[in-house]
N, C-alpha and C positions, 0 to 999 in steps of 0.2 A: 435612864437605865438601859443596859444592853439586854439582848435576848436571854442570856444565861442568868443574869441577875434578876430579871423579871420573872423567869420561870421558878427560880428557887424561892424568891420572896412570895410568890403565889402559893407554891406547894408547902411553904412553911408558915402560912397565915401571917405574913409580915407586911409592913407598909410597902406599897409599890406605886409606880406612876399610873399603871393601868393593868388590865388583864392581858395575858398573851393572846395574840391573834394567830391561830394556826389551824391546820386541818390534818386529816389522816390520809389524804391522797384520793385517788380516783380509780374506778374500774378501768381496765385497759381500753374499753370501748368508749368511755365518756368523752375524753378529750378529742378523739377523731370526730365524734358526732358534733361536739362544740365547735370544731374547726369549720363545719358547714354552717354554723350559726354566727360566725364572725370572729371566733378566737383565732389569733395569729397562728400560722402553721408551725412556728418555731417553739410554741409552748408545748412541752411534754412533761412527763412526771419528774424529770430532773430540773426543769426550769419553771415549773408552775408556781413555786413559792415566790420567785422573783416577780412574775407577772401579776399575781394576785396580791402582792404586798404583804405576804405572811412573815411572821417572826420565824426564827430558826425552828424547824419542826422535827417530828419524830423520825421520818425517813432520812432527813439530812443528818440528824444526830447519829443514826445507825451507820450511814455512809462514812462519817468521820472516823469511826472505829474500823469498819470494814473487815472484821474477823468472823470466821464461821465456827460455830460450836456444834454443828450437825454432822451428817454423814460426809466423810471426806476420804477419797473423792466420791462424788455422787455417781449414781449409775448413769449410763449413757442415755441422754435424752434423744428420742428419735420418733418419727412417725412410722408406725408399723403398718398402717392400712388407711387409705383414703376412702371415705364412705360418703363422698359428696358434701353434704352440709356438715357432716361430722368427720372426725378422724380418730383413729385408734392410736394413742401415743403411749410411749414409755416415759415416765417422769424420772427426775433425778433421784427420787426415793424408791425406785424400782417398781412402782405400781403402774399397771397398764390401765389407762382410763379412756373412756369414750367422751370426746369433747367436741362441743359445737365450735365451728371455726370462728364465728362472730357472735357477739352477745351471749357468750357462755357464762353461766353462773358456776355452780359446783359441778365439776366433771364426774361422770359415773364410773366408779371403779369396776374393772372387769376381772382383774386377777392381781394377786399379791405375791411378791417374791418371798416375804417372810411368812412361813406356814408352820414351822416346827422348830425344835431345838437345833437340829442340824443346819437348817437354812439360816437361823440366827447366828450360829457360831461360824458358819462358812462365809456368808455374804455380808453380815452386818457388824459383827464385833470388830473385824479388821478395819472397818471404816469409822470406828469410834475411838481411834487413837488420838488423844489430845495433842500429841507431839508431832502429828503429821505436818510437814512443812507447808503444805498448800493451804492450811487454815489461815495463815498470815499473809497479808498483801506484800507484793514485791517492794513497795516503798515503806517498809516497816520503820526504818530509822526516821524518815521524814514525818511519819504519823506520830511517832513517839514525841517528837519535838512539839507537834501541835497539841497532843494530850497534856503535855507538861507545861504549856504556856499559861501562866496565871491570868494573862490578859485576853485569853480566847473568849470570843463573844458568842460562839455557836455551841449548841449542846453536843455532848458526846455520850451516846447510849450504848451500854454493854450488851452483848448477845447472851441472854440468859437461857436460851434454848427452850426445850419442852420436855416434859416427862411423859404424861399420858398421851398428849396430842400426837407426838411423833409416832409412838407405838401404835396408836389407833390408825394413823394413816398407813403405816407400813404393813399392818396385818389385817385391818378392817375391824369395824366395831363388833360384829358378831363374834369373830374368831378371838379377839382380845378379851371380850366379855367371858367367853368360855374358859380361857386360860386362867382368869382370876379365880375361878372355882375349881377347875380340873387340875391345874398345876400352879398353885400360888407361889411355890418356890422359884419357878421359872419367871413368873411375873416380877417377883422381887429381884431376881438376877438381872433382868432387863432394865428395871428402874435404876439399880445400882450402877450398872455399866454406863447407861446414858448420863447419870449424874456425875460419875467419875470423869467422863469426857468433858462435860460442861465445866466442872470445877478446875480441871487441868487447863482448859482454854482460858477461863477467867483469871486464874492465878498468873499465867504468863503475862496477860495484859496488865493486871493490877500491879505486878512487881516492877513495872516500868516507872512507877511513881507518878503516873498521869492522874489528872483530875477528871473524874467521871461523874456525870450528873444524874444518871439513873441506870437501871438495868431492866430490860424488857424481856418478858417471857411470853410464850404463846401456848395455849392449850386447846381451845375450841372443844371442850368436853361436856357441853350441855346443849340441849335442844329446847323446844318450846314448852316442855312440861317439867324440865328439871335436868339434873346431871346424868351423864352416861355411866358414871361409876358411883356406887352408893356412897353417901357421906361416911358410913362406917369404914368401908374399904379405903376411901380417900384418906381418912385420918390414920388408919393403920399403916398403909403402904407409902403414901405420897408425902404426907406432912414431914416425916423425918428427913426425907431427901431434900425437900424444899428448905428445911432448916439448915442443912449442910451448905446450901448455896447462899442463903441469906446471911448466915453467920460469917461466911467468908467476905461477903460484900460489906457488912457492917464493920468488920475489922479494918477495912480500907476506907471507911467513911462514906460508902454509898448507901444512902438511907431511903431512897425512893426506888421501890421495886414494884413494877406493875405486871399484871398478867392480862393478856389479850384473850378473852374467852367469850365467844358468842353464846346466845341462848339464855335460858333462865338459870342464873347462877346463885340465887338466894341461899340455897342450902350449903353452898361451898364457901361463901364469903367468910363466915366465922373461922373456918379452918385455914383459909389463906392468911387471914390476919394472925392467927396463932402461929403460923409458919414463917411470919416475917414478910409476907407479900402484902404490901399496904396500899396498893393502888389498883383500881379496876379500870380497864382501858380496852376498847373505846365505849364500854358500857352500852351494849345494844338494847334498845328500847323494846322492839318487837311487840307481838300481840299479848305478851305476858306482862307488859308494863314495867320494864326495868328503868324506873324513874330515878335520876340522880338526886332529886329533892327527897324522895322517899328514903333512899339509902343514907343520906346525910342525917335525916331525922332519926333513923334507926341506929346508926353507928357513930354519930357525932364526928368530931374532927380526926378520929383515929383512921378513918377510911378516906384516902385521897381518891379523887375521881377525875376522869378525863373522858371527853366525848359526851354521849347522852342526848344529843340533839337528833330527834327522830328523822332519819333520812327520807321517810315517806312524806313528811311535812314539806321538805324542800321541793317536792314535785307538785304541791298543792298551790293554793292562792297566796299572794303576797301578804294578805291580811293574816292568814294562818301562820306564815313564817314570822311576821312581826310579833304576833301574839306569843309564840313560843320563845322568842328571844327575850321578851320582857318577863315571861314566866320564870325563866332561868336566871334572871338578873340578880335576885337576892343571893343565890348560890355563887355567882360570879363575884359579887362584891365581898362575900364572906371569905373567899379564898379556899385553898385546898382543892380547887376545881378549875379545869381548863375546858371550856365548852367548844365542841365541834361536832360534826356529823358522826352519828353512832356507828359508822363503818366507812368504807371508801364510798365516795359520792357516786351513785349509780347513773347510768346513761339516760334514765327517764326524767332526770332533773333538767329542765331547760336552762341554758346558759344565763338567760335574763333573770331567772329566779335566783340562781346562785350569786350573781352580781348584786342583786337586791339584798340577799342575805348578807353578803360581805359588807356592803355599804352600811346596812343597819347595825351589824355587829361592831363595825369600826366606830360608829357613832355612840352606840348604847353601851357596849361592853368595853370598847377601847377609849371612850370619852374624847375621841379625836386627838389624842395625845401621842406625839412622837411616832406617828404611823409611817410605815414605808409606803412609797408611792405605788399606785396600781398602774398597769399598762393600759394601752388603748386598744379597743377592738378594731378590726379591719373595717374601714369605711364608717367609722363612728368616732365620737368624741371620747376623750379620756374620762374614765370613771375616777372620781376623787372621793 
């Protein structure tokens, strides 16, 4: 089987030669640190799948499409102030953040360009025009040929955008939370405008006749104790707009729709399923115990799952890594699940641990069948 066939067979609970072997990528600092541990210098986030012998993955599938459904054009990205170990930056979403130059996690927002209705209509609405020509890559015609090729072996993942998550970034959690109560009509207006932009962008892609394997959305609207928006408001405001997107996707035969949301998502999963979002990705484990086995027992085969391998275990002993691989094996064998690190692999994971994880996964989950070769470390023998 090729990568696309294997992915669809897995997510459709069909017979396949083995489970897909893939990952969700790495922190920006992880690969540079691994270079000091023997990883060849040519390995970066664009070439890591080839070196580690991965199947066609999520980031590669997004690059195949290469269309943006967000702000277009983005705001100018620039360093506003150098503060030694930190720098004050303006991001493409207009937010000014304080960011550590190296080993930075989530940057600290310092100010937001979206503050009220006037700033929304002046600075953001014009950037949410789905017809903006810069949304589409310059090689559009060549990409359409790739999307329409029935023999294509790699995934093609549509840009499903974000509803709450983008607004939260642009405005800040506290400010957006107040809007929901103080000006719900404006909250609804923003959701509708963002959804219209996503729908227009997706429609242009889908009307090419291309064959698309999934649509990925991003929210990050939960923390360690639960969602940032109440389930009541989620159902009232967001579910109808999710349905607009998933109805469009289903009309064009795209049946796998995932949402990338960190944190404790338990209270939101039923509403996502009701809205046609049927896959949780990358299913962060966290201190709240977001266990893929627990969710499969709760929701059965209706809920597709990706990720769910606790990234903290990758930094522990090899015995712990092996134990978790075997613990997840029944879910891997059942299907509807692609196992990998529950977020991007962080830099505290030693390269040797990651290679042990891959070797074991290739043997236990991949059964050693039709695996792509792995590259060799500098001054070391090839891992097989």
